[in-house]
C-alpha positions in Angstrom: 0.0 0.0 0.0 1.4 3.4 -0.9 2.3 5.8 1.8 -0.2 8.5 2.7 2.1 11.2 1.5 2.9 9.5 -1.8 -0.7 8.6 -2.6 -2.2 11.9 -1.7 0.8 14.1 -2.3 0.4 16.5 0.6 1.3 16.5 4.3 -1.8 18.8 4.8 -4.2 16.2 3.4 -6.8 15.0 5.9 -5.5 11.4 5.6 -2.1 12.5 6.7 -3.6 14.4 9.7 -5.7 11.3 10.6 -2.6 9.1 10.4 -0.7 11.5 12.7 -3.5 11.4 15.2 -3.4 7.7 15.3 0.3 7.7 16.1 0.1 10.4 18.8 0.1 9.4 22.5 -3.6 9.8 22.9 -4.5 7.5 19.9 -7.9 6.8 21.3 -9.1 10.3 20.7 -11.9 10.6 18.2 -10.7 12.5 15.1 -12.7 15.5 13.9 -15.6 14.6 11.5 -14.2 16.8 8.7 -11.0 14.8 8.7 -12.8 11.5 8.5 -15.3 12.7 5.9 -12.6 14.3 3.8 -10.9 11.0 3.6 -14.2 9.3 2.7 -14.8 11.9 -0.1 -11.3 11.4 -1.4 -11.7 7.6 -1.4 -15.0 7.7 -3.1 -13.6 10.1 -5.7 -10.7 7.6 -6.3 -13.2 4.8 -6.6 -15.5 6.8 -9.0 -12.5 7.5 -11.2 -11.6 3.8 -11.2 -15.2 2.9 -12.1 -15.1 5.4 -15.0 -11.7 4.3 -16.3 -11.2 0.6 -15.8 -7.6 -0.5 -16.2 -7.9 -4.2 -16.3 -7.2 -5.4 -19.8 -8.8 -8.8 -19.1 -12.2 -7.2 -18.5 -13.7 -5.6 -21.6 -16.9 -4.5 -19.9 -16.1 -0.8 -20.1 -16.9 1.7 -17.3 -19.3 0.8 -14.5 -21.4 4.0 -14.8 -23.9 2.9 -12.1 -21.2 2.4 -9.5 -19.5 5.6 -10.5 -22.7 7.5 -10.2 -23.3 6.2 -6.7 -19.7 7.0 -5.6 -20.0 10.5 -7.0 -23.4 11.1 -5.4 -22.3 9.9 -2.0 -19.0 11.9 -2.2 -21.0 15.0 -3.1 -23.4 14.6 -0.2 -20.6 14.1 2.3 -18.8 17.1 0.9 -22.0 19.2 1.2 -22.2 18.3 4.9 -18.6 19.2 5.8 -18.0 22.1 3.4 -18.5 24.8 6.0 -15.9 23.2 8.2 -13.2 23.0 5.6 -10.6 25.6 4.8 -11.0 27.6 1.5 -8.1 25.6 -0.1 -9.7 22.3 1.0 -13.1 23.4 -0.3 -11.6 24.4 -3.6 -9.7 21.1 -4.0 -12.7 18.9 -3.2 -15.0 21.0 -5.4 -12.6 20.6 -8.4 -12.4 16.9 -7.8 -16.2 16.5 -7.8 -16.6 18.7 -10.8 -14.0 16.8 -12.8 -15.6 13.5 -11.8 -19.1 14.7 -12.7 -17.9 16.0 -16.1 -16.1 12.7 -16.8 -19.3 10.8 -15.8 -21.4 12.9 -18.2 -18.9 12.4 -21.1 -18.8 8.6 -20.5 -22.6 8.5 -20.2 -23.0 10.4 -23.4 -25.5 12.9 -22.0 
């Protein structure tokens, strides 16, 4: 499994902050909801991208649009709930991610 920094590319990413919290002396502390949901949104975005752009050459089924739509919708709803608690940079990054995924979905769907 890639490192948090390598996979996400930033030490400020919520996943990195969550990992830091887990290694701190008070590891039983509950992380802030925006940290957890930011990671959920990022993971769902990654999943939606994978559903839209399958890389397995053995499977010629094409994109799984239904799964991508579900992942994008749930990520969008989670983002809507935590948006006020994110920094402007975090809001911008997640908003761009969701917009890119939605545009990719529409192109794949042919709408």
